[in-house]
C-alpha positions in Angstrom: -0.1 -0.1 0.0 1.5 3.4 -0.9 2.5 5.7 1.8 -0.1 8.6 1.1 -2.9 6.0 1.0 -1.6 4.6 4.3 -1.5 8.0 5.8 -5.2 8.7 4.6 -6.4 5.3 6.1 -4.6 6.0 9.2 -6.2 9.5 9.6 -9.8 8.3 8.8 -9.2 5.4 11.5 -8.2 7.9 14.1 -11.3 10.1 13.1 -13.4 7.1 13.7 -11.7 6.2 17.1 -12.5 9.8 18.4 -16.1 9.7 17.0 -16.8 6.4 18.1 -15.4 7.2 21.6 -17.9 10.2 22.0 -20.8 8.2 20.7 -19.8 5.1 22.6 -20.0 7.2 25.7 -23.3 8.6 25.1 -24.6 5.1 24.2 -23.0 3.5 27.5 -24.6 6.2 29.6 -28.0 5.5 28.0 -27.6 1.7 28.6 -26.4 2.4 32.2 -29.6 4.3 33.0 -31.7 1.7 30.9 -30.5 -1.2 33.5 -29.8 0.8 36.7 -33.1 -0.4 38.5 -32.0 -4.0 38.1 -30.2 -5.8 41.0 -26.5 -5.7 40.4 -25.9 -9.3 39.3 -28.8 -8.9 36.6 -27.5 -5.4 35.8 -24.2 -6.9 34.8 -25.7 -9.9 32.9 -27.9 -7.1 31.0 -25.0 -4.9 30.1 -23.0 -8.0 29.1 -25.9 -9.2 26.6 -26.1 -5.5 25.5 -22.4 -5.6 24.6 -22.5 -8.8 22.8 -25.9 -7.6 21.0 -23.9 -4.4 20.0 -21.1 -6.4 18.4 -23.4 -8.6 16.6 -25.5 -5.5 15.2 -22.6 -3.6 14.2 -20.9 -6.5 12.1 -24.5 -7.3 10.6 -25.0 -3.7 9.8 -21.7 -3.2 8.4 -22.1 -6.5 6.2 -25.5 -5.5 4.8 -24.6 -2.0 4.3 -21.4 -3.1 2.2 -23.5 -4.8 -0.3 -25.7 -1.8 -0.6 -23.5 1.1 -0.3 -23.1 1.7 -4.1 -27.1 2.1 -4.5 -27.7 5.8 -4.6 -31.0 5.2 -3.1 -29.4 3.5 0.1 -26.8 6.3 0.0 -29.6 8.9 0.2 -31.4 7.3 2.9 -28.2 7.0 5.0 -27.6 10.6 4.4 -31.0 11.8 5.6 -30.8 9.3 8.6 -27.6 10.7 9.8 -28.8 14.5 9.2 -32.1 13.5 11.3 -30.1 11.8 14.1 -27.8 15.0 14.4 -30.5 17.6 14.1 -33.0 15.6 16.5 -30.3 15.3 19.1 -29.2 19.0 19.0 -32.6 20.3 18.8 -33.8 18.3 21.9 -30.5 19.3 23.7 -30.3 22.8 22.8 -33.6 24.2 21.8 -35.7 22.1 24.3 -33.1 21.4 26.8 -34.5 17.7 27.3 -31.1 16.1 27.4 -31.8 15.5 31.4 -35.5 14.9 31.1 -34.6 12.2 28.4 -32.4 10.3 31.0 -34.9 10.7 33.6 -37.8 9.4 31.4 -35.8 6.6 30.6 -35.1 5.8 34.3 -38.8 6.1 35.1 -40.4 4.4 32.2 -38.2 1.5 31.7 -38.7 -0.3 35.0 -39.1 -3.7 33.0 -38.2 -7.2 34.5 -34.6 -8.6 33.5 -35.6 -10.0 29.9 -37.8 -7.2 29.2 -34.8 -4.7 30.0 -32.5 -6.9 27.8 -34.8 -6.8 25.1 -35.0 -2.9 25.1 -31.2 -2.7 25.6 -31.0 -4.8 22.4 -33.4 -2.4 20.5 -31.2 0.5 21.5 -28.2 -1.5 20.3 -29.7 -1.7 16.9 -30.1 2.0 16.8 -26.7 2.7 18.0 -25.1 0.2 15.6 -26.8 1.9 12.5 -25.8 5.2 13.7 -22.2 4.1 14.3 -21.9 2.1 11.0 -23.5 4.6 8.8 -21.2 7.3 10.1 -18.1 5.2 9.5 -19.3 4.2 6.1 -19.9 7.8 5.1 -16.3 8.7 6.4 -14.5 5.6 4.6 -16.5 5.4 1.3 -14.3 8.0 -0.5 -10.9 6.6 0.6 -9.0 5.2 -2.4 -9.4 1.6 -3.2 -6.6 -0.9 -2.0 -5.4 -4.1 -3.6 -7.0 -6.2 -0.7 -10.0 -8.3 -2.1 -13.7 -7.2 -1.7 -15.4 -8.1 1.4 -19.2 -7.9 1.0 -19.7 -5.1 -1.7 -16.9 -2.8 -0.1 -13.0 -2.6 -0.9 -11.2 -4.7 1.6 -9.2 -1.9 3.0 -12.5 0.2 3.5 -14.2 -2.7 5.0 -11.4 -3.3 7.4 -11.1 0.3 8.7 -14.8 0.6 9.1 -14.8 -2.5 11.0 -11.8 -1.5 13.3 -13.5 1.7 14.1 -16.9 -0.3 15.1 -14.7 -2.7 17.2 -12.9 -0.2 18.9 -16.4 1.8 19.6 -17.2 -1.7 21.5 -14.0 -1.7 23.5 -14.5 1.9 24.4 -18.1 1.1 25.7 -16.8 -1.9 27.6 -13.6 -0.4 29.1 -13.3 3.2 28.7 -16.7 4.4 29.0 -16.3 6.2 32.4 -13.5 8.3 31.1 -15.5 9.4 28.0 -18.5 10.1 30.4 -16.6 12.3 32.7 -14.9 13.9 29.6 -18.5 14.6 28.3 -19.5 15.9 31.6 -16.6 18.3 32.0 -16.6 19.3 28.5 -20.3 19.0 27.7 -20.1 20.9 24.2 -18.2 17.9 23.0 -21.4 15.9 23.0 -23.0 18.5 20.7 -19.9 18.8 18.6 -20.1 14.9 18.2 -23.6 15.2 16.8 -22.6 18.2 14.7 -20.0 15.9 13.2 -22.5 13.1 12.5 -24.6 15.8 10.6 -21.6 17.1 8.8 -20.7 13.3 7.9 -24.3 13.1 6.7 -23.7 16.0 4.4 -20.5 14.0 3.2 -22.6 11.3 2.3 -25.2 13.7 0.6 -22.3 14.9 -1.6 -21.3 11.4 -2.5 -24.9 10.6 -3.3 -25.3 13.5 -5.5 -22.1 12.8 -7.4 -23.3 9.3 -8.1 -23.3 8.5 -11.9 -26.9 7.9 -12.0 -27.9 11.1 -10.5 -24.8 13.4 -11.5 -26.2 16.3 -10.0 -22.5 17.0 -9.0 -19.5 16.0 -11.1 -18.8 12.5 -10.6 -15.2 13.1 -9.2 -16.1 15.9 -6.8 -16.8 13.7 -3.7 -13.4 12.3 -4.0 -11.7 15.6 -4.9 -8.7 17.1 -2.8 -10.9 20.5 -2.7 -13.9 18.8 -1.2 -11.6 16.5 1.2 -9.7 19.4 2.6 -13.2 21.4 3.0 -14.8 18.5 4.8 -11.9 17.9 7.1 -11.2 21.3 7.9 -14.9 22.0 9.0 -14.8 18.9 11.1 -11.6 19.8 12.8 -13.2 23.3 13.5 -16.3 21.6 14.9 -14.3 19.5 17.3 -12.0 22.5 18.4 -15.1 24.6 18.9 -16.7 21.6 21.1 -13.5 21.5 23.1 -12.8 25.2 23.6 -16.4 26.7 23.9 -17.4 24.1 26.6 -18.2 25.4 30.0 -16.7 23.1 32.4 -18.8 21.3 35.3 -17.3 20.0 38.7 -20.0 17.6 39.8 -19.9 14.4 38.0 -22.9 12.4 37.4 -23.0 8.6 38.4 -23.0 6.4 35.2 -23.0 3.1 37.3 
């Protein structure tokens, strides 16, 4: 693999790790709240089943999407979904200030038994998996092809970098969630920045869709052009820096147990 291609893949993988870390922390906090009412032993089992389900659903989502990623209708649906997730989360968090109310509602309404809670955790895992894999695919789809064999409908290199990002997200959910939860609490702007990035990734997938040969609304090579890539990554870095430096630090930490 050429050095320039290797560097581009490494950069995208680093972005995926950072984005997956923030999203995984948000997901882990939601799952922790969903199982909080269970006894300790059942809570651990429910979270274990949740982690196992998250792995299965992420892999299944990646494998399915890999076959459909070149269909422009699927690209359009994915772009709209990412934009919806970002706008919906930010609107509730900023405009309606329901971030805290949402967590309280989950705690109050999800008082199910063990298997009922596991079922709801698995449903949440499906939503998290779709969010995660779609964002990863949108980031990686414009990467140059490698000489690795195709996996599903994706170039082997693209598939592996997306898969690595998803697995790293799961590892973060399992072992480093508390660190990221504390980071999100001390720098709350990072949560909004993460979903702004999800929305910006949705814009990236929209551009990729509009440059699809069957649509040709944008020139076919535009989505892979250096000008667009530089613009995309520059805005992405500015969003991340804004989330970090514009955050008002908080002292009191919430319990994520």
